[in-house]
TILO-589881 format. One record per residue (C-alpha): y, x, z; residue in three letters; residue number from 0. Coordinates in steps of 0.05 Angstrom, whole numbers, padded with zeros to 5 digits. Each point is the difference from the previous one (the first is absolute). Layout:
REM residues N
- Y,X,Z,res,n
- Y,X,Z,ALA,NUM
...
***
This chain:
REM residues 499
- Y,X,Z,res,n
- -01573,00463,01219,MET,0
- -00062,00045,-00005,LYS,1
- -00034,00009,-00071,LYS,2
- -00075,-00010,00010,LYS,3
- -00039,-00017,-00052,THR,4
- -00065,-00026,-00024,VAL,5
- -00063,00055,-00036,SER,6
- -00033,-00053,-00030,ILE,7
- -00058,00058,-00006,LEU,8
- 00001,00001,00076,ALA,9
- -00006,-00079,-00003,ILE,10
- -00056,00005,-00036,THR,11
- -00044,00052,00040,MET,12
- 00017,-00017,00060,MET,13
- 00018,-00069,00012,LEU,14
- 00013,-00003,00076,GLY,15
- 00067,00039,-00017,LEU,16
- 00031,-00070,-00021,THR,17
- -00030,-00040,00045,MET,18
- 00046,-00005,00049,PRO,19
- -00027,-00070,00026,GLY,20
- 00061,-00012,00044,CYS,21
- 00057,-00053,-00010,ALA,22
- 00075,00019,-00003,LYS,23
- 00041,-00019,00062,THR,24
- 00002,-00074,00017,PRO,25
- 00073,00003,-00019,ASP,26
- -00012,00022,-00067,GLN,27
- -00051,-00039,-00016,ALA,28
- 00029,-00058,00010,LEU,29
- 00067,00015,-00038,VAL,30
- -00046,00015,-00056,ALA,31
- -00033,-00072,00013,GLN,32
- 00056,-00038,-00001,LYS,33
- 00032,00038,-00068,ASN,34
- -00066,-00019,-00024,HIS,35
- 00003,-00076,00010,GLU,36
- 00071,-00009,-00008,ARG,37
- -00003,00038,-00077,LEU,38
- -00065,-00055,-00010,GLU,39
- 00035,-00066,00019,ALA,40
- 00058,00027,-00036,ALA,41
- -00047,00013,-00064,ALA,42
- -00021,-00079,00004,LYS,43
- 00062,-00027,00002,GLU,44
- 00028,-00037,-00061,GLU,45
- 00046,00058,-00033,PRO,46
- 00072,-00019,00001,LYS,47
- 00038,-00005,-00056,ASP,48
- 00018,00060,-00032,GLY,49
- -00053,00046,00035,THR,50
- -00062,-00007,-00052,THR,51
- -00017,00059,-00032,LEU,52
- 00026,-00032,-00063,LYS,53
- 00070,-00015,00035,ASP,54
- 00002,00069,00010,ILE,55
- -00020,00038,-00058,ALA,56
- 00061,-00045,-00039,ALA,57
- 00048,00033,00043,THR,58
- -00030,00069,00018,ALA,59
- 00032,00061,-00021,ASN,60
- -00035,00045,-00056,THR,61
- 00026,00061,00036,THR,62
- 00019,00030,00057,TYR,63
- 00058,00056,00012,ASP,64
- 00019,00023,00078,PHE,65
- 00047,00055,00022,SER,66
- -00007,00030,00076,TYR,67
- 00016,00054,00036,GLU,68
- 00005,00006,00080,SER,69
- 00068,00026,00037,GLU,70
- -00039,00054,00024,ASP,71
- -00027,00011,-00068,GLY,72
- -00079,00000,00022,LYS,73
- -00019,-00059,-00034,ILE,74
- 00000,-00010,-00079,SER,75
- -00017,-00060,-00030,ILE,76
- -00005,-00005,-00075,GLN,77
- -00012,-00048,-00055,ALA,78
- 00021,-00004,-00063,GLU,79
- -00016,-00051,-00056,GLN,80
- -00072,-00017,00031,VAL,81
- -00050,-00051,-00028,PRO,82
- -00005,-00064,00043,VAL,83
- -00072,-00028,-00022,THR,84
- -00030,-00070,00019,LEU,85
- -00064,-00036,-00013,PRO,86
- 00003,-00037,-00069,ALA,87
- -00014,-00054,00039,LYS,88
- 00031,-00074,00029,ASP,89
- -00029,00005,00062,SER,90
- -00022,00060,00062,ILE,91
- -00067,-00016,00048,PRO,92
- -00016,00019,00065,MET,93
- -00068,00025,00023,TYR,94
- -00048,00013,00057,HIS,95
- -00020,00069,-00007,VAL,96
- -00053,00045,00034,SER,97
- -00017,00068,-00009,CYS,98
- -00061,-00009,-00038,GLY,99
- -00072,00014,-00024,GLU,100
- -00009,00043,-00066,ILE,101
- -00049,-00064,-00026,SER,102
- -00081,00029,-00031,GLN,103
- 00024,-00028,-00072,THR,104
- 00059,00052,00006,ILE,105
- -00042,00056,00024,ALA,106
- -00052,-00013,-00057,ASP,107
- 00053,-00004,-00051,LYS,108
- 00030,00072,00025,VAL,109
- -00068,00033,00001,TYR,110
- -00019,-00023,-00078,ASP,111
- 00065,00025,-00024,TYR,112
- 00004,00076,00037,PHE,113
- -00088,-00005,00001,PHE,114
- -00018,-00026,-00066,PRO,115
- -00068,00033,00001,ASP,116
- -00015,-00010,00078,GLY,117
- 00027,00034,00059,GLY,118
- -00047,00042,00056,TYR,119
- 00005,00008,00070,THR,120
- -00035,00056,00050,THR,121
- -00047,00007,00050,THR,122
- -00013,00056,00040,GLY,123
- 00059,00054,00008,THR,124
- 00017,00076,-00023,ASP,125
- 00030,00023,00062,ILE,126
- -00051,00040,00022,THR,127
- -00001,00044,00066,LYS,128
- 00031,00057,-00032,ALA,129
- 00053,-00039,-00036,GLU,130
- 00014,-00028,00078,ILE,131
- -00003,00078,00029,ASP,132
- 00045,00027,-00060,LYS,133
- 00059,-00065,00024,ARG,134
- -00011,00027,00072,ILE,135
- 00010,00063,-00013,LEU,136
- 00068,-00015,-00031,GLU,137
- 00026,-00043,00047,ILE,138
- -00020,00055,00065,GLN,139
- 00043,00043,-00051,GLN,140
- 00061,-00050,00004,THR,141
- 00000,-00012,00073,ILE,142
- -00002,00082,00009,ALA,143
- 00049,00002,-00058,ASN,144
- 00052,-00048,00045,TYR,145
- -00015,00029,00066,ARG,146
- 00034,00069,-00024,ASP,147
- 00057,-00038,-00038,ASP,148
- 00070,00017,00025,PRO,149
- 00048,-00046,-00046,GLU,150
- -00039,-00071,00039,ILE,151
- 00017,-00023,00071,SER,152
- -00053,-00001,00051,ASP,153
- 00003,-00072,00000,GLU,154
- -00008,-00010,-00075,GLU,155
- -00052,00055,00003,LYS,156
- -00041,-00030,00057,GLU,157
- -00005,-00072,-00038,GLU,158
- -00023,00030,-00059,ILE,159
- -00046,00040,00027,ILE,160
- -00027,-00053,00043,GLN,161
- 00000,-00041,-00066,THR,162
- -00039,00063,-00042,ASN,163
- -00053,00000,00066,GLU,164
- -00020,-00071,-00004,ALA,165
- -00019,00005,-00080,ILE,166
- -00039,00055,00018,LEU,167
- -00038,-00042,00060,GLU,168
- -00007,-00048,-00056,ALA,169
- -00033,00049,-00053,LEU,170
- -00038,00029,00045,GLU,171
- -00030,-00067,00024,GLU,172
- -00004,-00019,-00081,GLU,173
- -00045,00068,00001,ARG,174
- -00058,-00012,00040,GLU,175
- -00015,-00067,-00052,LYS,176
- 00010,00032,-00061,ALA,177
- -00051,00018,-00054,PRO,178
- -00019,00081,-00006,GLU,179
- -00004,-00017,-00077,GLU,180
- 00042,-00064,-00047,SER,181
- -00031,-00059,00000,THR,182
- 00050,-00031,-00048,LEU,183
- -00031,-00043,-00044,SER,184
- 00040,-00060,-00051,TRP,185
- -00020,-00064,-00024,GLU,186
- 00025,-00060,-00030,PRO,187
- 00051,-00055,00027,ARG,188
- 00018,-00059,-00024,ASP,189
- 00070,-00030,00015,SER,190
- -00025,-00045,00061,THR,191
- 00025,00016,00073,TYR,192
- -00023,00023,00051,SER,193
- 00019,-00026,00069,ASP,194
- 00013,00048,00049,ARG,195
- 00015,-00005,00077,GLU,196
- 00068,00037,00026,TYR,197
- 00011,00001,00082,ASP,198
- 00068,-00003,00020,SER,199
- 00042,-00021,00050,VAL,200
- -00002,-00073,-00011,GLU,201
- -00080,00005,00003,GLY,202
- -00052,-00004,-00060,THR,203
- 00024,-00007,-00068,ILE,204
- -00033,-00013,-00072,MET,205
- 00031,00035,-00058,VAL,206
- -00029,00003,-00068,LYS,207
- -00002,00057,-00033,GLU,208
- -00016,00018,-00077,LEU,209
- -00003,00086,-00012,SER,210
- -00026,00019,-00064,VAL,211
- 00008,00063,-00040,ASN,212
- -00021,00023,-00058,SER,213
- -00060,00049,-00014,LYS,214
- 00042,00069,-00014,ASP,215
- 00034,-00033,00062,ASN,216
- 00064,00009,-00031,LYS,217
- 00022,-00068,00005,LYS,218
- 00000,-00037,00058,TRP,219
- 00018,-00082,00021,LEU,220
- 00010,-00019,00080,TYR,221
- 00007,-00072,00010,ILE,222
- 00009,-00034,00069,ALA,223
- 00010,-00071,00020,SER,224
- 00019,-00036,00055,SER,225
- 00027,-00073,00003,ASP,226
- 00071,-00008,00048,ALA,227
- -00039,-00021,00055,SER,228
- -00009,00076,00019,SER,229
- 00060,00048,00007,SER,230
- -00031,00042,-00052,PHE,231
- 00030,00000,-00062,THR,232
- -00033,00006,-00071,SER,233
- 00003,00060,-00041,THR,234
- -00029,00023,-00082,LEU,235
- 00003,00069,-00022,GLN,236
- -00025,00030,-00063,TYR,237
- 00011,00069,-00022,SER,238
- -00030,00038,-00055,ASP,239
- -00018,00071,00020,GLY,240
- 00002,00037,-00077,ASN,241
- 00089,-00011,00011,ALA,242
- 00053,00023,00038,TRP,243
- 00008,-00015,00070,GLU,244
- 00066,-00037,00020,TYR,245
- 00029,-00012,00061,SER,246
- 00034,-00055,00033,SER,247
- 00072,00022,-00037,ASP,248
- 00021,-00053,-00046,ASN,249
- 00034,00053,-00039,GLY,250
- 00060,-00010,-00056,THR,251
- 00015,-00061,-00029,PRO,252
- -00013,-00010,-00064,VAL,253
- 00068,-00011,-00033,ALA,254
- 00023,00063,00030,MET,255
- -00060,00041,-00027,CYS,256
- 00026,00047,-00066,ARG,257
- -00039,-00028,-00061,ASP,258
- -00030,00075,-00006,GLU,259
- -00026,-00013,00069,GLU,260
- -00029,-00064,-00021,LEU,261
- -00033,00027,-00059,GLN,262
- -00045,00057,00040,LYS,263
- -00032,-00056,00035,ILE,264
- -00036,-00011,-00060,GLY,265
- 00010,-00074,-00003,ILE,266
- 00049,-00043,-00009,SER,267
- 00030,-00045,00055,GLN,268
- -00016,-00062,-00044,LYS,269
- -00074,00008,-00004,ASN,270
- -00012,00023,00063,ALA,271
- 00035,-00066,00023,ALA,272
- -00055,-00028,-00051,ALA,273
- -00060,00024,00044,ILE,274
- 00027,-00019,00054,VAL,275
- 00009,-00067,-00028,GLU,276
- -00067,-00007,-00025,ASP,277
- -00024,00026,00066,PHE,278
- 00033,-00064,00028,ILE,279
- -00033,-00039,-00042,ALA,280
- -00061,00018,00006,ALA,281
- -00007,-00013,00081,ILE,282
- 00045,-00060,-00015,GLY,283
- 00063,00016,00052,MET,284
- 00063,-00031,00003,ASN,285
- 00036,00066,-00003,TRP,286
- 00063,00020,-00052,GLU,287
- 00028,00081,00003,ILE,288
- 00060,00000,00041,HIS,289
- 00020,00083,00000,ASP,290
- -00029,00052,-00038,THR,291
- 00008,00078,00011,PHE,292
- -00014,00066,-00024,CYS,293
- -00048,00034,00041,VAL,294
- -00019,00070,00011,ARG,295
- -00071,00012,00018,GLY,296
- -00030,00062,00034,TYR,297
- -00066,00044,00011,LYS,298
- -00032,00019,00066,VAL,299
- -00014,00074,-00016,THR,300
- -00075,00022,00048,ASP,301
- 00013,00079,-00002,ASN,302
- 00051,-00004,00064,LYS,303
- -00011,-00030,00073,GLU,304
- 00004,-00067,00003,ASP,305
- 00018,-00002,-00079,GLY,306
- 00067,-00002,-00031,GLU,307
- 00029,-00056,-00034,GLU,308
- 00029,00020,-00067,VAL,309
- 00044,-00047,-00043,SER,310
- 00012,-00009,-00063,SER,311
- 00053,00029,-00045,ASP,312
- 00019,-00060,-00034,HIS,313
- -00018,-00076,00022,TYR,314
- -00076,-00027,-00019,THR,315
- -00001,-00074,00014,ALA,316
- 00037,-00067,00007,TYR,317
- 00001,-00037,00061,GLN,318
- 00006,-00062,-00002,PHE,319
- 00021,-00052,00055,VAL,320
- -00025,-00070,00002,LEU,321
- 00025,-00064,00036,SER,322
- -00049,-00068,00000,GLN,323
- 00045,-00052,-00027,THR,324
- -00028,-00082,00020,ILE,325
- 00013,-00053,-00052,ASP,326
- 00039,00048,-00032,GLY,327
- 00058,00024,00049,ILE,328
- -00016,00078,00016,GLN,329
- -00015,00024,00083,SER,330
- 00047,00042,00029,ALA,331
- -00020,00077,-00008,VAL,332
- 00018,00053,00042,THR,333
- -00029,00080,00015,SER,334
- 00023,-00004,00074,SER,335
- -00058,00023,00047,SER,336
- 00053,-00013,00069,TYR,337
- -00039,-00038,00052,LEU,338
- 00029,-00025,00065,PRO,339
- 00010,00044,00055,GLU,340
- -00041,-00053,00047,ASP,341
- -00073,00032,-00010,ASN,342
- -00026,-00074,00014,SER,343
- 00021,-00022,-00055,ALA,344
- -00057,-00009,-00056,VAL,345
- 00013,00044,-00064,ALA,346
- 00016,-00044,-00059,TRP,347
- 00040,00027,-00049,LEU,348
- 00023,-00023,-00070,TYR,349
- -00051,-00013,-00053,GLU,350
- 00000,00064,-00038,GLN,351
- -00040,00009,-00065,ILE,352
- 00011,00066,-00042,ARG,353
- -00036,00029,-00068,ILE,354
- 00013,00071,-00028,ILE,355
- -00027,00009,-00067,VAL,356
- -00011,00064,-00038,GLU,357
- -00016,00006,-00069,PRO,358
- -00073,-00020,00014,ASP,359
- 00020,-00059,00036,GLY,360
- -00002,-00025,00068,ILE,361
- -00018,00059,00048,VAL,362
- 00030,-00034,00062,LYS,363
- 00003,-00064,00035,VAL,364
- 00030,-00013,00059,ASP,365
- 00002,-00080,00036,TRP,366
- 00019,-00012,00064,ASN,367
- 00016,-00066,00044,TYR,368
- -00022,-00041,-00050,PRO,369
- 00037,-00071,00009,LEU,370
- -00035,-00067,00006,THR,371
- 00029,-00063,-00024,VAL,372
- -00027,-00053,00045,ASP,373
- 00031,-00064,-00010,ASP,374
- 00073,-00027,-00027,THR,375
- 00056,-00021,00049,VAL,376
- 00049,-00031,-00044,SER,377
- 00004,00004,-00083,ASP,378
- 00074,-00004,00008,ASN,379
- 00040,00036,00045,VAL,380
- 00077,00005,00008,GLY,381
- 00035,00058,00001,ILE,382
- 00060,00035,00000,ILE,383
- 00045,00031,-00051,SER,384
- 00004,00060,-00030,PHE,385
- 00076,00012,00020,ASP,386
- -00028,-00027,00079,ALA,387
- -00059,00060,00000,ALA,388
- 00055,00046,-00038,ARG,389
- 00048,-00013,00056,ASP,390
- -00056,00011,00052,ILE,391
- -00013,00070,-00034,PHE,392
- 00068,00026,00002,GLU,393
- 00009,-00011,00069,ASN,394
- -00065,00007,00026,MET,395
- -00015,00073,-00037,MET,396
- 00046,00037,00027,PRO,397
- -00029,-00026,00077,LEU,398
- -00058,00020,-00019,VAL,399
- 00009,00067,-00029,ALA,400
- 00051,00018,00063,LYS,401
- -00062,-00022,00039,GLY,402
- -00044,00043,-00037,ASP,403
- 00046,00066,00011,LEU,404
- 00016,-00005,00068,GLU,405
- -00084,00008,00012,LYS,406
- 00003,00063,-00047,TRP,407
- 00063,00029,00034,ASN,408
- -00009,00053,00054,GLU,409
- 00054,00043,00033,GLU,410
- 00000,00054,-00050,TYR,411
- -00014,-00038,-00061,LEU,412
- 00039,-00049,-00034,GLU,413
- -00037,-00043,-00048,THR,414
- 00027,-00046,-00069,THR,415
- -00023,-00047,-00041,ALA,416
- 00007,-00013,-00073,LYS,417
- -00027,-00073,-00025,LEU,418
- -00007,-00023,-00065,THR,419
- -00018,-00066,-00032,VAL,420
- -00049,00002,-00042,SER,421
- -00024,-00072,-00021,ASP,422
- 00006,-00074,00033,VAL,423
- -00061,-00042,00001,ARG,424
- -00007,-00071,00022,LEU,425
- -00081,-00015,00014,GLY,426
- -00040,00010,00056,LEU,427
- -00019,00037,00066,MET,428
- -00051,-00012,00056,ARG,429
- 00035,-00016,00060,VAL,430
- -00050,00015,00059,ARG,431
- -00023,-00054,00059,ASN,432
- 00010,00053,00053,SER,433
- -00027,00076,00017,GLY,434
- -00063,-00016,00012,SER,435
- -00029,-00042,-00052,GLU,436
- -00007,00014,-00082,LEU,437
- 00027,-00070,-00013,THR,438
- 00065,-00012,-00020,GLY,439
- 00043,-00044,-00052,LEU,440
- 00018,00018,-00075,MET,441
- 00071,-00018,00005,THR,442
- 00052,00008,-00056,PRO,443
- 00044,00064,00007,VAL,444
- 00059,00027,-00028,TRP,445
- -00017,00064,-00013,ILE,446
- 00051,00067,-00005,PHE,447
- -00037,00060,-00033,TYR,448
- 00019,00065,00002,GLY,449
- 00017,00085,00028,ASP,450
- -00004,00001,00059,TYR,451
- 00024,00086,00013,ASN,452
- 00015,00034,00063,ARG,453
- 00044,00071,00001,SER,454
- -00016,00037,00068,PHE,455
- 00062,00054,00023,HIS,456
- -00014,00040,00054,TYR,457
- 00067,00017,00036,LEU,458
- 00021,00069,00034,PRO,459
- -00048,00010,00054,GLY,460
- -00060,-00026,-00034,ALA,461
- -00024,00071,-00022,GLU,462
- -00023,00013,00074,ALA,463
- -00042,-00046,-00002,LEU,464
- -00080,-00002,-00008,PRO,465
- 00005,-00046,-00067,TYR,466
- 00046,00040,-00036,GLY,467
- 00072,-00015,-00027,GLY,468
- -00006,-00011,-00068,GLU,469
- 00028,-00056,-00043,ASP,470
- -00056,-00059,-00029,ASP,471
- -00007,-00052,-00033,SER,472
- -00053,-00058,-00003,SER,473
- -00007,-00062,-00045,SER,474
- -00055,-00065,00015,GLU,475
- -00045,-00011,-00052,PRO,476
- -00003,-00045,-00056,HIS,477
- 00002,-00055,-00003,PRO,478
- 00046,-00010,00065,TRP,479
- 00021,-00070,00024,ILE,480
- 00076,00006,00024,LEU,481
- 00003,-00060,00034,LEU,482
- -00040,-00070,-00005,ALA,483
- 00042,-00059,00003,VAL,484
- -00049,-00059,00022,ASN,485
- 00026,-00051,-00060,ALA,486
- -00015,-00066,00039,VAL,487
- 00037,00027,00076,ASP,488
- 00040,00055,-00021,GLY,489
- -00034,00037,00048,SER,490
- -00008,00071,-00006,VAL,491
- -00074,00024,-00011,ILE,492
- -00012,00068,00041,ASP,493
- -00052,00027,-00048,ILE,494
- -00030,00043,00062,THR,495
- -00017,-00055,00047,GLU,496
- -00008,-00053,-00051,GLY,497
- 00036,-00047,00017,TYR,498
***
């Protein structure tokens, strides 16, 4: 599996990148659609005795233990007194869902929360001919440096040079239209969406947008909203420029941060969580905190070429990962940004909601792939027991891990994996109709969360390879779904494919 990830910033700035406009191959689409139809039909049947959530809850274990090591020692799976959590309800539903809009009402409330004194937008530009001339000189120097670089191959060199020459050509075209002096000015901006047209391979599409800044240009809010009829996926981003910068890295789980490290943040986890809860209530969303991390901010210096990221020497904020709840049942949440290898598939990752809090309040919000419940398929779906889901996990997880390692192993590289189950939950998870649509079912699922760590050991002979031969390791970011077992039929949901 290629590790292809989606840049949300790129999505908002260049929407065409997420609009392939082609369906998956007929066989793949047919399989997905049949699975969808089968699940929906099963959900509409009257639950058999012993299969309602009330029945399952009466017999389910409260903790889970498991230990596995493959014969070759390359795969280890451990679970020790892992909590098993079920919704405190008598029944579990199924819904039709879509990758939905961010309503004007929500946009209004977010705007009011972050810009109580009103926001601003700009007209004109401060990108003058002189500014573009500086950038042209930088690109020309970059091209010259790569032409003389003996450390990279001729093929790589030519590719990099061609890319920079294309940038250079675009800059020169932009210079022709640029003003001699700045024409930038600030005007008040309310929270009303503006309609904006974008050209894509699907044709012209209409997107609702809100882009607003504080007058000092420190705080900014960007929302782009579209319904599921387009392959564009909505997004909301807020940033407070007075704060530290933060990368997409999740940081360290708060349970692993020492008390003295937490104290340096300058606000307690409890008080930071209260700020998040206040924001959730203010905008009226059915969100709840799923995971909390300590994160380290960084500043970008401007005294070196292209700037330099200088990280804080201590944690500076908490990052909260949220999940949507539907009728009191938590949705699955994952940090996975893997996409199918099929480039024709429309990008639709699972809903991602992240909020970063510093002592003075919220400094960053990222909400991507918002999920909309369209209607109810069934209020009471029959499901498999935890014991059945456990057996599927214990049989399938070693096979899934083995398949993953086979994709990483090379002639001089040996990869091992250590998986640690941290949490098992019965919740709801989106199963998409097909790779060409942004619609699906929200179905009951047994979710096994945990750590997925790989270790890379280079064998004799690797030192002669271009990439060297030093041992290394990697971990999937939290929260990570090790395996998702469909609670309706016991099938394993492919997180990458979405069904």
